[in-house]
matplotlib code that plots the C-alpha trace (Angstrom):
import matplotlib.pyplot as plt

x = [32.2, 35.6, 38.6, 41.5, 45.2, 47.7, 51.5, 54.2, 57.9, 61.1, 64.0, 67.3, 68.6, 68.5, 65.5, 67.3, 68.5, 65.1, 63.4, 66.0, 65.5, 61.8, 61.8, 63.9, 62.3, 60.3, 60.5, 62.6, 63.3, 62.1, 58.6, 57.5, 54.0, 55.1, 55.9, 56.7, 56.7, 56.8, 57.0, 54.5, 54.9, 57.6, 58.0, 59.6, 57.9, 60.6, 59.2, 58.8, 61.3, 58.6, 59.0, 55.7, 55.7, 53.0, 53.8, 51.8, 52.6, 51.5, 51.1, 50.1, 46.5, 46.9, 43.3, 43.0, 41.9, 38.7, 37.5, 38.6, 35.6, 33.8, 34.5, 35.5, 38.2, 39.7, 42.4, 46.2, 47.3, 46.2, 47.2, 47.9, 48.5, 50.8, 51.2, 54.0, 55.0, 58.7, 59.7, 63.5, 63.6, 61.2, 62.5, 59.1, 57.4, 53.6, 52.2, 48.7, 47.9, 44.8, 43.8, 42.9, 41.5, 37.9, 37.1, 33.4, 33.5, 36.5, 38.2, 41.7, 43.5, 46.7, 48.1, 51.7, 54.3, 58.0, 59.4, 62.3, 61.9, 61.1, 63.1, 66.3, 66.8, 69.0, 66.1, 63.0, 59.4, 57.1, 53.3, 50.8, 47.0, 45.0, 41.4, 39.7, 36.0, 34.3, 30.8, 28.6, 29.7, 27.1, 28.3, 31.7, 32.3, 33.4, 35.6, 37.3, 37.9, 39.3, 41.6, 42.7, 43.3, 45.5, 47.4, 48.1, 49.3, 51.6, 52.7, 53.5, 55.7, 57.4, 58.0, 59.5, 61.9, 62.9, 63.5, 65.7, 67.7, 68.1, 69.1, 71.6, 73.1, 73.2, 74.3, 75.6, 74.4, 71.6, 72.5, 72.9, 70.7]
y = [194.0, 195.8, 194.0, 196.4, 195.3, 197.8, 197.5, 199.7, 199.1, 201.2, 200.2, 201.3, 202.3, 205.6, 206.3, 206.1, 202.6, 201.5, 202.7, 201.2, 197.8, 198.1, 198.7, 195.5, 193.3, 191.1, 188.7, 187.0, 183.3, 183.9, 184.8, 182.3, 183.7, 186.8, 185.7, 189.0, 192.8, 195.0, 198.8, 199.9, 203.6, 205.9, 209.6, 212.4, 215.8, 218.3, 221.0, 218.9, 216.1, 213.6, 210.2, 208.5, 204.7, 202.3, 198.7, 195.5, 192.4, 188.9, 186.6, 183.0, 182.4, 181.3, 180.6, 177.1, 174.4, 173.7, 177.2, 177.0, 174.8, 178.1, 178.7, 182.4, 181.5, 178.8, 180.9, 180.4, 184.1, 187.3, 190.8, 193.8, 197.4, 199.6, 203.4, 205.2, 208.8, 209.1, 212.5, 212.4, 216.0, 215.3, 211.8, 210.1, 207.7, 207.2, 204.0, 202.9, 199.4, 197.4, 194.1, 194.0, 190.5, 189.8, 193.5, 192.8, 190.7, 191.9, 195.2, 194.7, 198.0, 199.2, 202.6, 202.8, 205.4, 205.2, 208.3, 209.6, 208.6, 211.4, 209.5, 209.3, 210.9, 207.9, 205.5, 205.0, 204.5, 202.2, 202.6, 200.5, 200.6, 198.1, 196.9, 193.9, 193.7, 190.8, 190.8, 188.5, 185.3, 185.1, 183.2, 182.8, 186.5, 186.2, 183.1, 184.7, 188.0, 186.2, 184.2, 187.2, 189.2, 186.5, 186.0, 189.7, 190.1, 187.2, 188.5, 191.9, 190.3, 188.2, 191.3, 193.1, 190.2, 190.3, 194.0, 193.6, 190.9, 193.0, 196.1, 194.1, 192.7, 196.3, 198.3, 195.9, 195.9, 198.3, 201.8, 202.4, 204.7]
z = [224.0, 223.6, 225.2, 226.0, 225.7, 227.3, 227.5, 229.0, 228.7, 229.3, 227.1, 228.7, 225.3, 223.3, 221.2, 217.9, 218.6, 219.8, 216.7, 214.5, 216.2, 216.0, 212.3, 211.7, 214.4, 212.0, 210.4, 213.1, 213.8, 217.4, 216.2, 213.6, 213.4, 211.5, 208.0, 206.4, 206.8, 203.7, 203.5, 201.0, 201.4, 203.0, 202.7, 204.7, 205.3, 204.3, 206.5, 209.8, 209.2, 210.1, 208.4, 207.5, 206.8, 205.9, 206.3, 205.8, 207.9, 207.0, 210.0, 210.3, 211.4, 215.0, 215.7, 217.2, 214.7, 216.7, 216.0, 212.3, 211.7, 211.0, 207.3, 207.7, 210.2, 207.9, 206.2, 206.3, 206.8, 208.4, 207.2, 209.4, 208.4, 210.3, 209.9, 211.7, 212.1, 213.2, 214.5, 214.9, 216.3, 219.1, 219.5, 219.2, 216.9, 216.9, 215.4, 214.5, 213.3, 212.6, 211.2, 207.5, 207.7, 208.9, 209.0, 208.7, 211.9, 214.0, 214.9, 216.2, 216.7, 218.4, 219.1, 220.2, 221.0, 221.4, 223.1, 225.1, 228.7, 231.2, 233.7, 231.7, 228.2, 227.2, 227.7, 225.6, 226.8, 224.8, 225.4, 223.6, 223.9, 221.9, 221.6, 220.2, 219.3, 217.6, 216.2, 214.2, 215.8, 218.6, 221.6, 220.0, 220.2, 223.8, 223.2, 220.2, 222.0, 225.0, 222.8, 220.8, 224.0, 225.5, 222.3, 221.8, 225.4, 225.0, 221.6, 223.1, 225.8, 223.1, 221.0, 224.0, 224.5, 220.8, 221.0, 224.1, 222.3, 219.2, 221.2, 223.2, 219.9, 218.4, 221.5, 224.1, 227.7, 228.7, 229.8, 233.5, 235.5]

ax = plt.figure().add_subplot(projection="3d")
ax.plot(x, y, z, "-o")
ax.set_aspect("equal")
plt.show()
């Protein structure tokens, strides 16, 4: 079964500030599950101006101890890979991320976009679509998918809160309508 996770948020800040805050969002004391984020590749296409980045995030394993009785779940950290394509001219950034851990049992993917808001060019829309699918764990597939879905939805809301805090620190109060 594939469990969807969808998020939509409008930041009342300009695109450039939102992207800047996003790129420095983690690690952050407000989100202790993200241990580190390292840029492993970055390049700019001279003809288009698009900046490509590949980053690896290391996160604490948040699976409850009761489920970690299963040996494959008994690891301290989980790795995620994120690729982004930042187009400053079009004021958009597309992001694709997926879990590098447990790939033979789980597929956790997200596709996100930051773009100039159609409502107000000084605001930024954030759209995220994710999916979770777990196989090979029998009855536990559903339990693990439900846990992952709830955790990712809560994490997305926490991430939005952190972004709002960083933007307020960087830019002051949100822009008016």
